[in-house]
C-alpha positions in Angstrom: 19.8 23.3 22.8 17.4 25.4 20.9 19.0 27.0 17.3 18.0 30.6 16.7 19.0 32.4 13.4 18.4 35.8 13.1 19.0 37.4 10.0 19.5 41.5 9.4 21.9 43.5 7.3 22.7 45.6 10.3 25.9 44.6 12.1 24.5 46.1 15.3 20.8 44.8 15.7 22.7 41.0 15.3 24.8 41.5 17.6 22.4 43.0 20.1 19.6 39.7 19.2 22.4 38.0 19.7 23.1 38.8 22.7 19.6 38.7 24.4 19.0 35.4 22.1 22.8 34.6 24.1 21.7 35.0 27.6 18.7 32.7 27.0 18.5 29.3 28.7 19.0 27.1 25.8 19.4 29.9 23.2 22.6 29.0 20.2 22.4 32.7 18.2 23.3 31.9 14.9 23.8 35.3 13.4 23.5 36.3 9.3 24.3 39.6 7.8 23.4 38.6 4.8 19.4 37.3 4.0 20.7 35.2 1.2 23.3 32.9 3.2 21.3 33.2 6.0 18.2 31.4 3.9 21.0 29.1 2.5 21.8 27.8 5.9 18.3 27.8 6.9 17.2 25.5 4.5 20.3 23.3 4.9 19.8 23.2 8.5 17.0 22.5 10.8 16.5 25.6 13.8 14.1 26.1 16.0 13.1 29.3 15.3 14.3 33.0 12.9 14.5 36.1 13.6 14.5 38.3 10.3 14.3 42.3 9.7 12.1 43.2 7.3 13.8 45.5 5.3 17.3 44.0 3.4 19.2 44.1 0.4 18.9 41.4 -1.6 16.0 39.2 0.2 13.8 41.3 2.3 11.9 40.0 5.1 8.7 38.7 3.3 10.8 37.8 0.2 13.1 35.6 3.4 9.6 34.4 4.9 8.2 33.3 1.5 11.5 31.2 0.1 12.5 29.5 3.9 8.8 28.5 3.5 8.7 26.9 0.2 11.8 24.6 1.9 10.5 21.4 3.0 10.3 20.8 6.6 10.5 23.9 7.4 6.6 25.5 6.8 6.0 24.9 10.9 9.3 26.5 12.3 7.9 30.0 14.0 9.6 32.9 12.4 9.6 36.7 13.9 9.8 39.4 12.2 10.6 42.0 13.1 10.2 45.6 11.3 10.4 49.4 12.3 7.4 50.4 9.8 3.5 49.4 11.7 1.8 49.4 7.1 -0.8 46.9 8.2 -0.1 45.7 4.4 3.2 45.0 4.9 1.8 42.7 7.9 -0.7 41.6 6.2 1.8 40.1 3.6 4.1 38.7 6.4 1.2 36.6 7.4 0.0 35.7 3.9 3.9 34.5 3.5 4.1 32.6 6.4 5.8 35.4 10.0 4.3 33.8 12.6 4.2 36.9 14.7 5.7 40.6 14.5 8.0 43.0 16.5 7.7 46.5 16.1 11.8 48.4 16.7 13.5 49.4 18.3 12.6 46.4 20.4 12.0 46.1 23.7 14.6 43.9 25.6 11.6 42.1 27.6 9.1 42.2 25.3 12.1 40.4 22.8 13.0 37.6 25.4 9.4 36.9 26.1 8.2 36.1 22.4 11.3 34.5 21.4 10.0 32.0 24.7 6.5 31.5 23.6 7.7 30.6 20.1 10.6 28.5 21.5 7.8 26.4 23.5 5.5 26.7 20.7 8.1 25.3 18.4 8.6 22.7 21.5 4.9 21.8 21.9 5.7 21.0 17.3 8.6 19.2 17.7 7.1 16.6 20.7 3.2 16.5 18.8 6.0 15.2 15.7 7.5 12.4 17.5 4.4 10.9 19.3 2.9 11.0 16.2 5.7 9.4 14.7 5.3 7.2 18.1 1.4 6.4 17.2 2.7 5.6 13.5 5.7 3.2 14.2 3.2 1.0 16.9 0.4 1.2 14.1 2.8 -0.8 11.4 4.1 -3.0 14.0 0.7 -3.7 15.0 -0.4 -4.2 11.7 2.3 -5.8 10.8 1.2 -8.8 13.5 -1.7 -8.7 12.3 -1.0 -9.3 8.7 2.0 -12.3 9.8 -2.0 -13.2 12.0 -3.2 -13.5 8.6 -0.6 -15.2 6.6 -0.7 -18.1 9.1 -4.3 -18.2 9.1 -4.1 -18.4 5.1 -1.5 -21.1 5.7 -3.3 -23.5 8.0 -6.5 -23.1 5.7 -4.4 -24.2 2.8 -3.2 -27.2 4.7 -5.8 -28.0 5.6 -7.5 -27.9 2.3 -5.0 -30.7 1.1 -5.0 -32.9 3.4 -8.7 -33.0 1.8 -8.3 -32.7 -1.8 -6.4 -35.1 -3.7 -4.5 -32.4 -5.8 -1.0 -31.2 -4.4 -0.2 -27.7 -3.2 2.1 -27.4 -6.3 -1.6 -27.4 -7.9 -2.5 -24.4 -5.5 1.0 -23.1 -6.1 0.8 -22.5 -9.5 -2.9 -22.0 -10.0 -2.2 -18.8 -7.4 0.9 -17.5 -9.8 -0.9 -18.1 -13.0 -4.1 -15.6 -11.7 -1.4 -13.1 -10.7 -0.2 -13.3 -13.5 -3.8 -12.5 -15.6 -4.2 -9.6 -13.2 -0.8 -8.3 -14.0 -1.4 -8.3 -17.6 -4.9 -7.0 -17.3 -3.6 -4.1 -16.0 -4.9 -4.4 -12.2 -3.3 -2.0 -9.6 -0.4 -4.5 -8.0 -2.1 -4.1 -4.6 -4.9 -6.2 -7.0 -2.3 -9.0 -7.8 -0.8 -9.3 -4.8 -4.5 -9.4 -3.5 -5.2 -12.2 -5.5 -2.7 -14.3 -5.1 -2.9 -14.8 -1.5 -6.4 -15.7 -1.6 -6.6 -17.8 -4.9 -5.3 -20.7 -3.3 -8.3 -20.9 -1.1 -10.2 -21.6 -4.0 -11.2 -25.2 -3.5 -11.5 -24.8 0.7 -15.0 -26.1 0.6 -13.9 -29.8 -0.7 -13.1 -29.8 3.5 -16.7 -30.5 3.5 -17.1 -33.1 1.0 -16.9 -37.4 2.1 -14.3 -38.6 1.0 -15.8 -41.1 -0.9 -16.6 -38.9 -3.7 -13.7 -36.4 -3.0 -11.4 -39.6 -3.7 -13.3 -41.2 -6.0 -11.0 -42.6 -8.9 -12.5 -42.3 -12.0 -15.2 -39.6 -13.2 -18.2 -39.0 -9.8 -21.8 -40.2 -11.0 -24.8 -37.1 -11.7 -26.1 -37.9 -8.0 -21.6 -37.6 -7.0 -21.1 -34.6 -9.1 -24.1 -32.5 -7.5 -22.8 -32.7 -4.1 -19.4 -32.0 -5.4 -20.3 -29.1 -6.4 -21.6 -28.0 -3.1 -17.9 -27.2 -2.1 -17.9 -23.8 -4.1 -20.9 -22.5 -0.9 -19.2 -24.5 1.7 -16.6 -22.4 0.7 -17.8 -19.0 0.4 -19.8 -20.2 3.6 -17.3 -20.7 5.3 -14.6 -16.8 4.9 -17.8 -15.0 3.5 -17.6 -13.3 7.2 -14.3 -12.4 7.6 -13.1 -8.9 8.3 -9.9 -9.9 5.9 -9.3 -8.6 3.2 -7.5 -11.2 1.5 -9.9 -13.8 2.9 -13.3 -12.0 1.3 -11.6 -12.0 -1.9 -10.8 -15.6 -0.9 -14.9 -16.3 -0.2 -16.2 -15.0 -3.0 -12.7 -16.9 -6.0 -14.7 -20.2 -4.3 -17.9 -19.3 -4.9 -17.4 -18.0 -8.3 -15.1 -19.4 -9.8 -17.0 -22.5 -11.4 -19.2 -19.9 -12.6 -19.1 -19.6 -16.9 -19.1 -16.9 -19.2 -22.3 -18.0 -21.2 -23.7 -18.7 -17.8 -24.3 -22.7 -17.5 -21.7 -22.9 -14.7 -22.1 -23.5 -10.6 -23.1 -23.1 -8.2 -25.4 -19.4 -9.4 -25.5 -19.7 -13.5 -23.8 -16.6 -13.3 -22.8 -14.7 -16.6 -21.0 -12.6 -18.1 -19.1 -9.9 -16.2 -21.7 -10.6 -13.4 -19.5 -13.3 -12.2 -16.6 -11.4 -10.3 -13.4 -10.4 -12.2 -11.3 -12.6 -9.6 -13.3 -15.3 -9.6 -12.9 -15.0 -14.2 -10.1 -15.0 -13.6 -9.0 -17.9 -11.3 -11.3 -20.5 -13.7 -8.8 -19.8 -16.4 -6.2 -20.5 -13.8 -6.8 -23.4 -12.2 -8.5 -25.5 -15.0 -5.4 -24.6 -17.4 -3.4 -26.6 -15.0 -5.6 -29.4 -14.1 -5.4 -30.3 -17.9 -2.3 -30.2 -17.8 -2.1 -32.6 -14.5 -2.6 -35.9 -13.8 -5.6 -37.4 -12.2 -7.2 -40.5 -11.4 -9.5 -40.3 -14.1 -7.3 -38.6 -17.3 -3.5 -38.0 -18.2 -2.0 -34.9 -18.0 -2.2 -32.8 -21.8 0.6 -31.5 -23.9 1.0 -27.6 -23.8 -0.9 -26.5 -26.8 -3.6 -28.5 -26.4 -4.0 -26.9 -22.9 -3.5 -23.4 -25.0 -6.3 -24.4 -27.6 -8.5 -25.3 -24.6 -9.3 -22.3 -23.2 -8.7 -20.7 -26.4 -11.9 -22.9 -27.7 -13.5 -21.8 -24.5 -13.4 -17.9 -25.2 -17.3 -16.7 -24.6 -18.5 -20.0 -23.4 -16.1 -21.6 -20.5 -14.3 -18.0 -20.0 -14.0 -14.8 -20.0 -12.1 -13.9 -23.4 -10.2 -11.2 -21.8 -8.5 -13.1 -19.3 -7.8 -15.9 -22.0 -6.3 -13.7 -24.2 -4.1 -12.2 -20.8 -3.1 -15.6 -19.8 -2.0 -16.5 -23.2 0.2 -13.1 -23.8 1.8 -14.7 -20.4 2.4 -18.6 -22.2 6.6 -18.2 -21.9 5.8 -17.3 -18.7 2.8 -19.9 -17.8 4.8 -22.9 -18.9 8.6 -21.3 -16.7 5.4 -21.8 -13.3 4.5 -25.4 -14.7 9.0 -25.9 -15.1 9.3 -24.9 -11.3 6.8 -26.1 -9.5 6.5 -29.6 -10.4 4.0 -32.4 -8.6 6.1 -35.0 -6.8 5.0 -37.6 -8.7 5.4 -36.5 -12.9 4.0 -38.6 -15.2 5.2 -38.7 -18.7 3.0 -36.1 -21.5 0.3 -37.7 -24.0 
């Protein structure tokens, strides 16, 4: 049933238009002799068509249309203005205010019915298009959710694959990702970037799946030759991920390549320095080193927190970006809470 609001201060006209509307198939007439009352109803309800007279007290037709169009969701509903004047300026202003069409008094019934039918068809077409757009948006949302779910699944598989080859624990991967998110937040990065680095950081060492076990699992320090081989994991990780169209995997590729670079240019694999190192790489460098210092390795025991924090501070402008270190130190209490919440399976006493 099409709801047609009729606003006219003349009781005779209201009754006439109500009769004509009622005789139309699927038409429900809602008459208002008081224009502010009609505007209130049209603001609180959704009419399919508004028929409004031009000359009325309180709110005339031009004022009514202007205020009606200002109500959210009323910008496309057809409005038929009925006027006894042929003044073109009035019609121009009505069009500027949002009138859809005009009807001149005294109205002809057949013309009235024809115009009303046309405008109702126009509104029906508009609603159908809006419904189609809504359904299309829902379909896109579902498809996007499916893509994201598959992407999350791929990230999990890659992370697990890396953990099988890497002596570092999954707790380390979780912690350094959360540390990275902390730094990003403190630096004022947008929430989307904070979420991105949280998801991408766990793949920072994915390239280690290409390093031989004899080097990767060696107890004790690596020889210079072995370390040269180990350093290849940064570029291996980048090559593995760089061609993905996924935003997360692209960020992970950048992190894999750059998180061993040093702020003074002495890192690897590219010897980049300062802000030439991608920001995500500079952030992960701080997060990764801090957690590595606090963790047990075949060649060392875990450090005390203050010693690890001091190491970061002493490495400013040499190993680390000073802004990233300052951001991490500003969140040190939260970092220690993360350390306590995600512990390795085997815990060693602190030094």
